[in-house]
All heavy atoms as an XYZ file, in Angstrom:
937
protein
N       8.346     -6.709     -9.986
C       8.458     -6.357     -8.594
C       7.084     -5.894     -8.090
O       6.455     -5.049     -8.698
C       9.477     -5.227     -8.479
C      10.228     -5.217     -7.227
S      11.587     -4.022     -7.442
C      12.322     -4.202     -5.891
N       6.622     -6.437     -7.006
C       5.295     -6.122     -6.494
C       5.287     -4.779     -5.778
O       6.296     -4.337     -5.235
C       4.836     -7.216     -5.538
N       4.137     -4.172     -5.802
C       3.975     -2.890     -5.120
C       3.992     -3.105     -3.613
O       3.484     -4.101     -3.101
C       2.642     -2.273     -5.531
C       2.387     -0.970     -4.843
C       0.999     -0.429     -5.129
O       0.381     -0.838     -6.098
O       0.551      0.397     -4.332
N       4.589     -2.174     -2.904
C       4.620     -2.213     -1.446
C       3.257     -1.763     -0.932
O       2.772     -0.702     -1.290
C       5.730     -1.282     -0.909
C       5.715     -1.248      0.597
C       7.085     -1.723     -1.415
N       2.633     -2.584     -0.079
C       1.343     -2.202      0.490
C       1.570     -1.228      1.641
O       2.679     -1.132      2.182
C       0.580     -3.433      1.024
O       1.312     -3.976      2.124
C       0.388     -4.489     -0.053
N       0.529     -0.514      2.042
C       0.647      0.416      3.165
C       1.012     -0.318      4.454
O       1.768      0.197      5.263
C      -0.657      1.202      3.347
C      -0.838      2.270      2.278
O       0.128      2.563      1.541
O      -1.951      2.815      2.177
N       0.512     -1.517      4.628
C       0.840     -2.299      5.837
C       2.332     -2.641      5.846
O       3.007     -2.496      6.858
C       0.004     -3.563      5.886
C       0.379     -4.455      7.073
C      -0.514     -5.624      7.170
N      -1.741     -5.121      7.771
C      -2.793     -5.848      8.028
N      -2.814     -7.112      7.729
N      -3.862     -5.333      8.590
N       2.851     -3.097      4.684
C       4.285     -3.404      4.583
C       5.111     -2.148      4.796
O       6.152     -2.174      5.445
C       4.624     -3.997      3.216
C       3.983     -5.353      2.981
O       3.668     -6.050      3.964
O       3.796     -5.712      1.800
N       4.642     -1.045      4.230
C       5.355      0.220      4.349
C       5.422      0.661      5.807
O       6.474      1.085      6.289
C       4.660      1.279      3.492
C       5.393      2.571      3.264
C       6.764      2.336      2.652
C       4.569      3.463      2.349
N       4.321      0.533      6.516
C       4.290      0.898      7.932
C       5.267      0.032      8.728
O       5.987      0.541      9.597
C       2.876      0.776      8.483
C       2.671      1.163      9.940
C       3.141      2.592     10.215
C       1.207      1.004     10.330
N       5.334     -1.242      8.425
C       6.269     -2.143      9.114
C       7.714     -1.715      8.849
O       8.538     -1.683      9.768
C       6.041     -3.597      8.653
O       4.697     -3.964      8.957
C       6.993     -4.546      9.341
N       8.026     -1.375      7.596
C       9.381     -0.929      7.243
C       9.724      0.389      7.934
O      10.846      0.576      8.403
C       9.507     -0.762      5.730
C       9.548     -2.050      4.963
C      10.803     -2.854      5.253
O      11.903     -2.266      5.362
O      10.683     -4.083      5.378
N       8.771      1.295      7.988
C       9.003      2.587      8.643
C       9.254      2.375     10.141
O      10.187      2.936     10.709
C       7.807      3.532      8.414
C       7.782      4.004      6.958
C       7.852      4.713      9.373
C       6.517      4.737      6.564
N       8.419      1.549     10.779
C       8.567      1.299     12.219
C       9.946      0.714     12.526
O      10.543      1.035     13.558
C       7.466      0.366     12.707
N      10.462     -0.107     11.625
C      11.784     -0.703     11.833
C      12.893      0.347     11.771
O      13.957      0.152     12.356
C      12.032     -1.790     10.787
N      12.641      1.464     11.100
C      13.659      2.518     10.972
C      13.568      3.578     12.063
O      14.463      4.398     12.209
C      13.514      3.226      9.623
C      13.677      2.340      8.430
C      15.062      2.442      7.857
N      15.210      1.550      6.742
C      15.590      1.922      5.551
N      15.864      3.176      5.306
N      15.723      1.029      4.594
N      12.473      3.589     12.799
C      12.297      4.598     13.846
C      12.996      4.164     15.132
O      13.120      2.972     15.411
C      10.809      4.798     14.135
C       9.993      5.437     13.017
C       8.508      5.413     13.385
C      10.454      6.854     12.743
N      13.427      5.148     15.906
C      13.977      4.853     17.227
C      12.813      4.743     18.200
O      12.021      5.673     18.346
C      14.948      5.956     17.648
C      16.225      5.948     16.842
C      17.234      6.923     17.402
O      17.409      6.967     18.639
O      17.822      7.648     16.594
N      12.728      3.603     18.834
C      11.611      3.327     19.742
C      11.704      4.119     21.030
O      10.682      4.444     21.646
C      11.569      1.830     20.012
C      10.385      1.416     20.810
C      10.285     -0.089     20.867
N       9.227     -0.485     21.781
C       8.831     -1.719     21.942
N       9.394     -2.683     21.253
N       7.878     -2.004     22.791
N      12.884      4.451     21.466
C      13.034      5.199     22.713
C      12.455      4.448     23.883
O      12.672      3.256     24.037
N      11.671      5.146     24.705
C      11.088      4.525     25.889
C       9.645      4.061     25.664
O       8.888      3.901     26.617
C      11.163      5.485     27.083
C      10.437      6.802     26.839
O       9.941      7.022     25.714
O      10.383      7.627     27.775
N       9.274      3.839     24.420
C       7.901      3.411     24.121
C       7.631      2.032     24.700
O       8.371      1.085     24.445
C       7.664      3.376     22.612
N       6.566      1.899     25.494
C       6.234      0.589     26.057
C       5.653     -0.325     24.967
O       5.228      0.141     23.910
C       5.183      0.916     27.123
C       4.564      2.193     26.655
C       5.650      2.946     25.944
N       5.639     -1.608     25.236
C       5.090     -2.568     24.281
C       3.648     -2.229     23.894
O       3.227     -2.489     22.775
C       5.145     -3.993     24.855
C       6.566     -4.525     24.930
O       7.461     -3.970     24.233
O       6.788     -5.502     25.671
N       2.915     -1.624     24.814
C       1.516     -1.287     24.531
C       1.382     -0.196     23.470
O       0.297      0.025     22.955
C       0.810     -0.850     25.815
O       1.392      0.350     26.317
N       2.480      0.477     23.163
C       2.447      1.515     22.131
C       3.346      1.140     20.946
O       3.809      1.988     20.205
C       2.873      2.863     22.707
C       1.835      3.434     23.652
C       2.068      4.885     23.917
C       0.923      5.438     24.748
N       0.956      6.875     24.818
N       3.590     -0.162     20.778
C       4.439     -0.601     19.653
C       3.835     -1.795     18.962
O       4.338     -2.887     19.082
C       5.850     -0.912     20.141
C       6.827     -0.827     19.022
C       7.361     -1.868     18.325
C       7.389      0.347     18.456
N       8.206     -1.408     17.369
C       8.248     -0.057     17.432
C       7.234      1.714     18.718
C       8.963      0.850     16.663
C       7.949      2.613     17.960
C       8.802      2.177     16.946
N       2.769     -1.726     18.230
C       1.879     -0.581     18.067
C       0.819     -0.561     19.162
O       0.619     -1.540     19.864
C       1.227     -0.851     16.706
C       1.157     -2.342     16.615
C       2.415     -2.828     17.321
N       0.113      0.563     19.222
C      -0.976      0.672     20.196
C      -2.219     -0.023     19.613
O      -2.197     -0.486     18.476
C      -1.228      2.135     20.581
C      -1.828      2.981     19.468
O      -2.232      2.442     18.406
O      -1.898      4.210     19.641
N      -3.317     -0.101     20.357
C      -4.516     -0.787     19.856
C      -5.066     -0.201     18.546
O      -5.731     -0.903     17.789
C      -5.532     -0.613     20.995
C      -4.695     -0.487     22.227
C      -3.471      0.261     21.780
N      -4.764      1.059     18.255
C      -5.225      1.670     17.002
C      -4.276      1.451     15.836
O      -4.507      1.949     14.744
N      -3.188      0.710     16.076
C      -2.244      0.424     15.003
C      -1.170      1.477     14.812
O      -0.420      1.437     13.842
N      -1.069      2.426     15.754
C      -0.055      3.476     15.650
C       1.169      3.133     16.484
O       1.062      2.573     17.569
C      -0.627      4.820     16.091
C      -1.690      5.330     15.146
C      -2.101      6.762     15.456
O      -1.991      7.185     16.626
O      -2.525      7.441     14.517
N       2.335      3.505     15.933
C       3.600      3.328     16.639
C       3.994      4.680     17.219
O       3.990      5.687     16.516
C       4.694      2.862     15.671
C       4.465      1.468     15.138
C       3.647      1.249     14.046
C       5.081      0.383     15.737
C       3.447     -0.032     13.557
C       4.895     -0.911     15.258
C       4.067     -1.104     14.161
O       3.872     -2.371     13.678
N       4.335      4.708     18.506
C       4.763      5.924     19.186
C       6.269      5.829     19.363
O       6.760      4.934     20.037
C       4.048      6.080     20.516
C       2.591      6.347     20.305
C       1.622      5.422     20.054
C       1.961      7.614     20.260
N       0.419      6.042     19.865
C       0.597      7.409     19.992
C       2.405      8.927     20.430
C      -0.315      8.439     19.883
C       1.490      9.953     20.333
C       0.148      9.713     20.058
N       7.001      6.724     18.700
C       8.458      6.639     18.667
C       9.064      8.014     18.912
O       8.355      8.995     19.151
C       8.893      6.113     17.304
N      10.392      8.067     18.824
C      11.084      9.358     18.872
C      10.944     10.018     17.508
O      11.070      9.357     16.472
C      12.555      9.157     19.215
C      12.845      8.514     20.568
C      14.349      8.308     20.743
C      12.282      9.339     21.706
N      10.693     11.303     17.489
C      10.521     12.029     16.235
C      11.849     12.068     15.478
O      12.870     12.483     16.033
C      10.028     13.448     16.500
S       9.815     14.416     14.981
N      11.849     11.667     14.211
C      13.087     11.696     13.436
C      13.433     13.084     12.893
O      14.474     13.258     12.271
C      12.795     10.722     12.286
C      11.321     10.769     12.109
C      10.755     11.027     13.480
N      12.591     14.085     13.158
C      12.781     15.410     12.575
C      13.335     16.455     13.541
O      13.649     17.556     13.128
C      11.468     15.908     11.972
C      10.907     14.953     10.969
C       9.722     14.293     11.206
C      11.587     14.681      9.790
C       9.206     13.403     10.283
C      11.086     13.791      8.854
C       9.892     13.152      9.111
N      13.410     16.133     14.813
C      14.005     17.043     15.783
C      14.598     16.218     16.938
O      14.225     15.054     17.098
C      12.971     18.073     16.303
C      11.963     17.500     17.252
N      10.802     16.881     16.845
C      11.949     17.451     18.610
C      10.110     16.484     17.896
N      10.782     16.806     18.978
N      15.495     16.797     17.705
C      16.043     16.049     18.844
C      14.907     15.711     19.816
O      14.213     16.594     20.295
C      17.038     17.022     19.474
C      17.357     18.009     18.400
C      16.129     18.110     17.550
N      14.708     14.454     20.026
C      13.600     13.992     20.858
C      14.159     12.990     21.864
O      14.974     12.146     21.503
C      12.555     13.317     19.953
C      11.169     13.284     20.559
O      10.994     13.719     21.707
O      10.244     12.825     19.857
N      13.717     13.095     23.112
C      14.244     12.202     24.146
C      13.195     11.267     24.713
O      13.524     10.276     25.338
C      14.871     13.027     25.265
C      16.083     13.799     24.780
C      16.623     14.816     25.748
N      16.355     14.542     27.141
C      17.251     14.607     28.105
N      18.478     14.928     27.823
N      16.921     14.384     29.344
N      11.914     11.588     24.515
C      10.848     10.748     25.068
C       9.763     10.542     24.027
O       9.428     11.449     23.286
C      10.227     11.401     26.319
C      11.215     11.628     27.409
N      11.727     10.607     28.180
C      11.803     12.763     27.856
C      12.579     11.106     29.050
N      12.648     12.417     28.868
N       9.221      9.339     24.019
C       8.113      9.064     23.108
C       6.838      9.697     23.662
O       6.788     10.118     24.805
C       7.903      7.548     22.953
O       7.679      6.994     24.240
C       9.099      6.901     22.305
N       5.843      9.758     22.845
C       4.571     10.319     23.281
C       4.145     11.504     22.447
O       3.001     11.931     22.519
N       5.065     12.035     21.639
C       4.679     13.175     20.813
C       4.697     12.844     19.321
O       4.146     13.574     18.527
C       5.607     14.368     21.062
O       6.935     14.054     20.701
N       5.317     11.719     18.928
C       5.385     11.345     17.519
C       4.689     10.003     17.316
O       5.029      9.009     17.966
C       6.845     11.221     17.056
C       6.987     10.870     15.599
C       6.923     11.861     14.624
C       7.178      9.566     15.190
C       7.047     11.547     13.277
C       7.309      9.242     13.851
C       7.240     10.238     12.894
N       3.704      9.998     16.430
C       2.970      8.767     16.133
C       2.930      8.551     14.633
O       2.791      9.501     13.857
C       1.550      8.840     16.677
N       3.050      7.296     14.225
C       2.896      6.929     12.821
C       1.985      5.719     12.761
O       2.108      4.787     13.555
C       4.258      6.658     12.124
C       5.004      5.523     12.786
C       4.075      6.378     10.651
N       1.016      5.783     11.861
C       0.055      4.700     11.721
C      -0.413      4.593     10.286
O       0.145      5.234      9.395
N      -1.439      3.800     10.056
C      -1.926      3.562      8.699
C      -2.307      4.831      7.935
O      -2.221      4.863      6.716
C      -3.156      2.679      8.904
C      -2.966      2.053     10.245
C      -2.181      3.044     11.055
N      -2.691      5.881      8.635
C      -3.114      7.118      7.963
C      -1.994      8.135      7.796
O      -2.201      9.185      7.207
C      -4.273      7.751      8.722
C      -5.518      6.890      8.704
C      -6.643      7.561      9.439
C      -7.881      6.675      9.426
N      -8.994      7.286     10.133
N      -0.805      7.870      8.334
C       0.304      8.806      8.196
C       1.002      9.041      9.518
O       0.904      8.235     10.436
N       1.711     10.179      9.602
C       2.476     10.480     10.812
C       2.199     11.899     11.278
O       1.754     12.759     10.513
C       3.977     10.295     10.575
C       4.596     11.327      9.666
C       5.231     12.450     10.198
C       4.565     11.191      8.291
C       5.801     13.406      9.369
C       5.141     12.132      7.465
C       5.755     13.234      8.002
O       6.320     14.183      7.184
N       2.472     12.125     12.571
C       2.278     13.448     13.163
C       3.174     13.564     14.382
O       3.229     12.664     15.212
C       0.820     13.632     13.586
C       0.528     14.860     14.401
C       0.249     16.059     13.548
C      -0.179     17.226     14.422
N       0.175     18.486     13.872
N       3.905     14.687     14.458
C       4.656     14.999     15.666
C       3.923     16.153     16.341
O       3.751     17.221     15.744
C       6.095     15.401     15.358
S       6.998     15.836     16.883
N       3.517     15.937     17.565
C       2.772     16.946     18.302
C       3.692     17.988     18.938
O       3.208     18.962     19.491
C       1.876     16.272     19.350
C       0.861     15.356     18.720
C       1.108     13.991     18.610
C      -0.326     15.855     18.199
C       0.192     13.150     18.010
C      -1.255     15.016     17.601
C      -0.992     13.660     17.500
N       5.010     17.789     18.808
C       5.966     18.773     19.325
C       6.422     19.737     18.235
O       6.314     20.941     18.381
C       7.188     18.076     19.922
O       6.843     17.386     21.086
N       6.954     19.191     17.127
C       7.503     20.067     16.080
C       6.523     20.340     14.951
O       6.770     21.183     14.095
C       8.812     19.496     15.513
S       8.640     18.035     14.470
N       5.398     19.585     14.913
C       4.370     19.836     13.903
C       4.561     19.081     12.597
O       3.746     19.221     11.686
N       5.620     18.298     12.459
C       5.823     17.531     11.235
C       4.666     16.552     11.063
O       4.227     15.921     12.018
C       7.145     16.773     11.295
N       4.161     16.454      9.826
C       3.071     15.518      9.560
C       3.029     15.219      8.075
O       3.591     15.946      7.259
C       1.730     16.094     10.022
O       1.407     17.246      9.262
N       2.361     14.128      7.735
C       2.225     13.755      6.334
C       1.804     12.311      6.193
O       1.449     11.647      7.166
N       1.879     11.820      4.962
C       1.484     10.457      4.645
C       2.623      9.468      4.806
O       3.784      9.843      4.955
N       2.264      8.196      4.752
C       3.254      7.135      4.918
C       4.334      7.185      3.844
O       5.515      7.021      4.133
C       2.576      5.761      4.871
C       1.827      5.314      6.105
C       1.222      3.932      5.893
C       2.731      5.310      7.321
N       3.943      7.381      2.600
C       4.921      7.390      1.506
C       5.883      8.568      1.642
O       7.067      8.447      1.362
C       4.220      7.363      0.164
C       3.548      6.019     -0.055
C       2.768      5.894     -1.340
N       2.098      4.612     -1.360
C       2.637      3.486     -1.809
N       3.841      3.479     -2.287
N       1.964      2.358     -1.782
N       5.382      9.691      2.077
C       6.228     10.865      2.297
C       7.253     10.578      3.404
O       8.435     10.874      3.261
C       5.353     12.055      2.672
C       6.098     13.336      2.886
C       5.160     14.452      3.354
O       4.027     14.224      3.764
N       5.645     15.672      3.288
N       6.812      9.971      4.494
C       7.716      9.629      5.592
C       8.728      8.578      5.134
O       9.914      8.679      5.451
C       6.929      9.122      6.800
C       7.755      8.706      8.025
C       8.617      9.858      8.536
C       6.831      8.189      9.123
N       8.268      7.601      4.381
C       9.168      6.554      3.889
C      10.296      7.161      3.063
O      11.463      6.799      3.222
C       8.386      5.542      3.059
N       9.961      8.097      2.189
C      10.989      8.751      1.372
C      11.991      9.494      2.247
O      13.192      9.434      2.020
C      10.339      9.691      0.373
C       9.623      8.966     -0.749
C       8.875      9.903     -1.679
O       9.116     11.127     -1.635
O       8.043      9.404     -2.450
N      11.506     10.191      3.261
C      12.401     10.949      4.143
C      13.296     10.038      4.974
O      14.397     10.423      5.336
C      11.598     11.887      5.041
C      10.963     13.012      4.217
C      10.404     14.101      5.039
N      11.437     14.896      5.691
C      11.172     15.947      6.452
N       9.928     16.310      6.626
N      12.137     16.620      7.028
N      12.825      8.818      5.258
C      13.612      7.868      6.045
C      14.459      6.947      5.174
O      15.188      6.112      5.685
C      12.693      7.028      6.931
C      11.945      7.762      8.039
C      11.011      6.814      8.775
C      12.928      8.417      9.009
N      14.336      7.083      3.843
C      15.123      6.251      2.939
C      14.569      4.857      2.715
O      15.289      3.959      2.304
N      13.275      4.673      2.973
C      12.627      3.387      2.715
C      12.210      3.373      1.247
O      11.549      4.296      0.781
C      11.387      3.189      3.623
C      10.640      1.918      3.259
C      11.802      3.181      5.083
N      12.617      2.340      0.530
C      12.286      2.242     -0.894
C      10.781      2.060     -1.067
O      10.170      1.221     -0.416
C      13.024      1.075     -1.523
N      10.212      2.872     -1.937
C       8.781      2.828     -2.202
C       8.573      2.760     -3.700
O       9.094      3.585     -4.434
C       8.074      4.097     -1.661
C       6.596      4.057     -1.989
C       8.284      4.234     -0.178
N       7.827      1.771     -4.151
C       7.437      1.737     -5.552
C       6.210      2.613     -5.707
O       5.300      2.582     -4.883
C       7.100      0.311     -5.989
C       8.256     -0.672     -5.991
C       7.759     -2.057     -6.402
C       9.345     -0.216     -6.932
N       6.203      3.388     -6.747
C       5.065      4.263     -6.991
C       3.842      3.446     -7.378
O       3.936      2.468     -8.094
C       5.386      5.264     -8.106
C       6.494      6.216     -7.748
C       6.162      7.094     -6.563
O       5.044      7.554     -6.407
N       7.127      7.310     -5.704
N       2.714      3.853     -6.896
C       1.470      3.206     -7.273
C       1.177      3.551     -8.724
O       1.388      4.682     -9.150
C       0.316      3.708     -6.412
C       0.388      3.231     -5.012
C      -0.799      3.711     -4.235
N      -0.775      3.102     -2.926
C      -1.601      3.415     -1.967
N      -2.510      4.329     -2.154
N      -1.525      2.823     -0.799
N       0.670      2.581     -9.478
C       0.321      2.906    -10.858
C      -0.797      3.935    -10.884
O      -1.710      3.892    -10.060
C      -0.141      1.579    -11.444
C      -0.341      0.656    -10.300
C       0.391      1.214     -9.123
N      -0.675      4.877    -11.796
C      -1.693      5.905    -11.927
C      -2.957      5.290    -12.489
O      -2.910      4.513    -13.428
C      -1.187      6.996    -12.873
C      -1.873      8.310    -12.677
C      -1.356      9.301    -13.646
N      -2.149      9.075    -14.853
C      -1.922      9.650    -16.010
N      -0.926     10.446    -16.160
N      -2.683      9.401    -17.037
N      -4.068      5.616    -11.896
C      -5.338      5.091    -12.368
C      -6.029      6.152    -13.203
O      -6.459      7.179    -12.685
C      -6.221      4.694    -11.192
C      -5.675      3.521    -10.401
C      -6.578      3.117     -9.264
O      -7.787      3.429     -9.309
O      -6.076      2.500     -8.318
N      -6.088      5.905    -14.518
C      -6.792      6.824    -15.403
C      -8.276      6.529    -15.316
O      -8.695      5.378    -15.389
C      -6.320      6.658    -16.856
C      -4.901      7.164    -17.052
O      -4.536      8.135    -16.373
O      -4.181      6.588    -17.877
N      -9.059      7.577    -15.178
C     -10.503      7.393    -15.135
C     -11.048      7.102    -16.523
O     -11.964      6.337    -16.692
C     -11.172      8.619    -14.525
C     -10.825      8.795    -13.069
C     -11.541      9.934    -12.444
C     -11.111     10.022    -10.982
N     -11.848     10.975    -10.236
N     -10.479      7.753    -17.528
C     -10.900      7.533    -18.896
C      -9.792      6.800    -19.634
O      -8.629      7.190    -19.552
C     -11.177      8.865    -19.597
C     -12.317      9.628    -18.939
O     -13.283      8.974    -18.522
O     -12.232     10.862    -18.855
N     -10.148      5.742    -20.378
C      -9.109      5.064    -21.140
C      -8.566      5.988    -22.218
O      -9.258      6.914    -22.656
C      -9.839      3.861    -21.748
C     -11.279      4.214    -21.718
C     -11.460      5.176    -20.581
N      -7.328      5.772    -22.634
C      -6.764      6.643    -23.659
C      -7.535      6.511    -24.967
O      -8.150      5.484    -25.241
C      -5.329      6.140    -23.809
C      -5.327      4.761    -23.241
C      -6.429      4.724    -22.221
N      -7.503      7.580    -25.750
C      -8.161      7.562    -27.049
C      -7.488      6.527    -27.939
O      -6.271      6.377    -27.904
C      -8.057      8.927    -27.723
O      -8.666      9.898    -26.937
N      -8.275      5.817    -28.756
C      -7.656      4.878    -29.680
C      -6.746      5.634    -30.651
O      -7.083      6.733    -31.092
C      -8.841      4.258    -30.422
C     -10.039      4.572    -29.602
C      -9.717      5.819    -28.847
N      -5.590      5.072    -30.957
C      -4.669      5.777    -31.845
C      -5.182      5.806    -33.282
O      -5.778      4.854    -33.756
C      -3.382      4.961    -31.735
C      -3.826      3.596    -31.344
C      -5.062      3.803    -30.509
N      -4.960      6.904    -33.906
C      -5.223      7.035    -35.334
C      -3.903      7.413    -35.987
O      -2.960      7.816    -35.301
C      -6.264      8.132    -35.627
O      -5.736      9.384    -35.179
C      -7.596      7.853    -34.934
N      -3.849      7.300    -37.292
C      -2.631      7.667    -37.994
C      -2.313      9.143    -37.769
O      -1.163      9.518    -37.557
C      -2.763      7.367    -39.491
C      -1.507      7.586    -40.320
C      -0.383      6.693    -39.832
C      -1.789      7.356    -41.793
N      -3.347      9.971    -37.712
C      -3.152     11.406    -37.492
C      -2.582     11.690    -36.096
O      -1.679     12.507    -35.946
C      -4.474     12.165    -37.703
C      -4.972     12.179    -39.136
C      -5.606     10.864    -39.598
O      -5.977     10.031    -38.746
O      -5.721     10.668    -40.820
N      -3.113     11.010    -35.083
C      -2.601     11.203    -33.727
C      -1.158     10.708    -33.608
O      -0.328     11.340    -32.959
C      -3.482     10.470    -32.702
C      -4.852     11.088    -32.424
C      -5.671     10.164    -31.528
C      -4.720     12.456    -31.804
N      -0.860      9.580    -34.253
C       0.496      9.045    -34.231
C       1.458     10.012    -34.911
O       2.531     10.304    -34.390
C       0.536      7.669    -34.908
C       1.913      7.051    -34.910
C       2.422      6.450    -33.767
C       2.715      7.082    -36.052
C       3.685      5.886    -33.746
C       3.985      6.518    -36.047
C       4.460      5.926    -34.897
O       5.711      5.381    -34.881
N       1.054     10.518    -36.084
C       1.899     11.456    -36.822
C       2.172     12.700    -35.988
O       3.310     13.185    -35.915
C       1.236     11.827    -38.148
N       1.129     13.204    -35.334
C       1.278     14.401    -34.512
C       2.216     14.137    -33.327
O       3.083     14.950    -33.015
C      -0.095     14.863    -34.020
C      -0.021     16.168    -33.258
O       0.534     17.145    -33.804
O      -0.501     16.196    -32.105
N       2.059     12.996    -32.655
C       2.892     12.658    -31.493
C       4.357     12.498    -31.882
O       5.250     12.827    -31.103
C       2.380     11.383    -30.834
N       4.617     11.995    -33.072
C       5.984     11.755    -33.520
C       6.560     12.899    -34.344
O       7.735     12.880    -34.712
C       6.056     10.460    -34.350
C       5.678      9.221    -33.572
C       6.643      8.986    -32.424
C       6.309      7.733    -31.649
N       7.201      7.484    -30.550
N       5.716     13.901    -34.635
C       6.191     15.038    -35.428
C       6.437     14.677    -36.884
O       7.355     15.209    -37.511
N       5.631     13.783    -37.427
C       5.779     13.343    -38.816
C       4.559     13.736    -39.619
O       3.473     13.936    -39.077
C       5.949     11.815    -38.866
C       7.154     11.246    -38.111
C       7.059      9.738    -38.019
C       8.453     11.673    -38.790
N       4.745     13.822    -40.924
C       3.628     14.144    -41.814
C       2.788     12.891    -42.058
O       3.331     11.793    -42.230
C       4.149     14.690    -43.138
N       1.459     13.056    -42.078
C       0.555     11.933    -42.310
C       0.837     11.300    -43.664
O       0.920     10.069    -43.784
C      -0.926     12.382    -42.204
C      -1.862     11.261    -42.604
C      -1.245     12.855    -40.797
N       1.025     12.131    -44.719
C       1.256     11.565    -46.048
C       2.569     10.789    -46.117
O       2.690      9.810    -46.853
C       1.157     12.615    -47.143
C       1.995     13.861    -46.890
O       2.404     14.074    -45.740
O       2.227     14.623    -47.851
N       3.574     11.182    -45.328
C       4.825     10.420    -45.262
C       4.553      9.021    -44.716
O       5.010      8.021    -45.264
C       5.855     11.147    -44.385
C       7.068     10.312    -44.059
C       8.044     10.069    -45.018
C       7.224      9.767    -42.798
C       9.157      9.282    -44.707
C       8.327      8.983    -42.487
C       9.296      8.739    -43.446
N       3.776      8.944    -43.622
C       3.460      7.647    -43.019
C       2.603      6.802    -43.955
O       2.800      5.588    -44.068
C       2.765      7.843    -41.666
C       3.629      8.481    -40.576
C       2.793      8.783    -39.341
C       4.807      7.598    -40.223
N       1.667      7.454    -44.648
C       0.844      6.729    -45.616
C       1.716      6.178    -46.744
O       1.483      5.067    -47.230
C      -0.254      7.633    -46.181
C      -1.338      7.923    -45.176
C      -2.332      8.967    -45.652
O      -1.999      9.847    -46.449
N      -3.557      8.885    -45.138
N       2.750      6.926    -47.150
C       3.684      6.464    -48.175
C       4.454      5.230    -47.729
O       4.938      4.457    -48.567
N       4.589      5.046    -46.436
C       5.257      3.852    -45.905
C       4.290      2.673    -45.759
O       4.680      1.593    -45.342
C       5.873      4.153    -44.533
C       6.997      5.192    -44.499
C       7.390      5.493    -43.060
C       8.200      4.700    -45.297
N       3.021      2.925    -46.087
C       2.027      1.859    -46.016
C       1.230      1.840    -44.725
O       0.431      0.932    -44.502
N       1.433      2.819    -43.848
C       0.680      2.867    -42.597
C      -0.689      3.466    -42.829
O      -0.873      4.339    -43.686
C       1.435      3.692    -41.555
C       2.789      3.133    -41.114
C       3.461      4.100    -40.161
C       2.643      1.784    -40.462
N      -1.655      2.995    -42.081
C      -3.007      3.527    -42.161
C      -3.739      3.270    -40.856
O      -3.338      2.423    -40.066
C      -3.770      2.901    -43.322
C      -3.960      1.411    -43.181
C      -4.687      0.794    -44.361
O      -5.104      1.499    -45.273
N      -4.838     -0.510    -44.367
N      -4.805      3.988    -40.627
C      -5.651      3.753    -39.462
C      -6.581      2.598    -39.816
O      -7.225      2.608    -40.858
C      -6.496      4.995    -39.123
O      -5.600      6.059    -38.802
C      -7.415      4.737    -37.943
N      -6.624      1.581    -38.960
C      -7.561      0.493    -39.167
C      -8.665      0.612    -38.136
O      -8.488      1.230    -37.090
C      -6.875     -0.880    -39.090
C      -6.233     -1.101    -37.722
C      -5.824     -1.044    -40.199
C      -5.774     -2.527    -37.489
N      -9.800      0.038    -38.414
C     -10.921      0.102    -37.478
C     -11.404     -1.302    -37.152
O     -11.250     -2.242    -37.939
C     -12.101      0.910    -38.077
O     -12.517      0.318    -39.297
C     -11.705      2.358    -38.315
N     -11.974     -1.416    -35.966
C     -12.579     -2.637    -35.486
C     -13.836     -2.240    -34.752
O     -13.768     -1.400    -33.839
C     -11.610     -3.394    -34.577
C     -12.180     -4.689    -34.029
C     -12.280     -5.819    -34.842
C     -12.646     -4.767    -32.721
C     -12.789     -6.993    -34.352
C     -13.169     -5.941    -32.222
C     -13.239     -7.057    -33.043
O     -13.772     -8.226    -32.548
N     -14.951     -2.781    -35.115
C     -16.232     -2.365    -34.536
C     -16.430     -0.856    -34.653
O     -16.845     -0.194    -33.701
C     -16.368     -2.811    -33.085
C     -16.607     -4.299    -32.949
O     -17.073     -4.947    -33.881
N     -16.262     -4.839    -31.793
N     -16.054     -0.334    -35.769
C     -16.179      1.096    -36.090
C     -15.352      2.017    -35.207
O     -15.640      3.190    -35.072
C     -17.645      1.520    -36.076
C     -18.458      0.849    -37.125
C     -19.851      1.408    -37.160
N     -20.729      0.299    -37.515
C     -21.968      0.147    -37.095
N     -22.489      1.045    -36.313
N     -22.666     -0.876    -37.458
N     -14.329      1.484    -34.562
C     -13.436      2.297    -33.734
C     -12.010      2.109    -34.236
O     -11.635      1.015    -34.632
C     -13.514      1.888    -32.260
C     -14.861      2.167    -31.632
C     -14.859      1.764    -30.184
C     -16.227      2.011    -29.563
N     -16.253      1.608    -28.164
N     -11.222      3.198    -34.215
C      -9.828      3.075    -34.661
C      -9.053      2.101    -33.795
O      -9.290      1.991    -32.613
C      -9.255      4.489    -34.522
C     -10.378      5.378    -34.180
C     -11.541      4.535    -33.793
């Protein structure tokens, strides 16, 4: 299943918002923001709640946040972005494996397991 892009997410969110009296020029506006009725308080006129590529903000009730946060509150399915590790994980060694599994190193060695190396790295 592919990750939902922010553009796709914004489109899904806009489809769930009540447009109210928002004119076509604000659905979306030239900056890419949709002006709708705030989903967090009783709202009768557009102009105080905007959602765009950078997130959402209600200028009446103060609700604000990112697109993914709003999507969750509106019930829009969001796949989590894969975490980007800056440092690759340490190469596994028999000792690290034994520690992670709560097993004795000599027990694993008795089963024939050992740390192998390639280019002098485990």
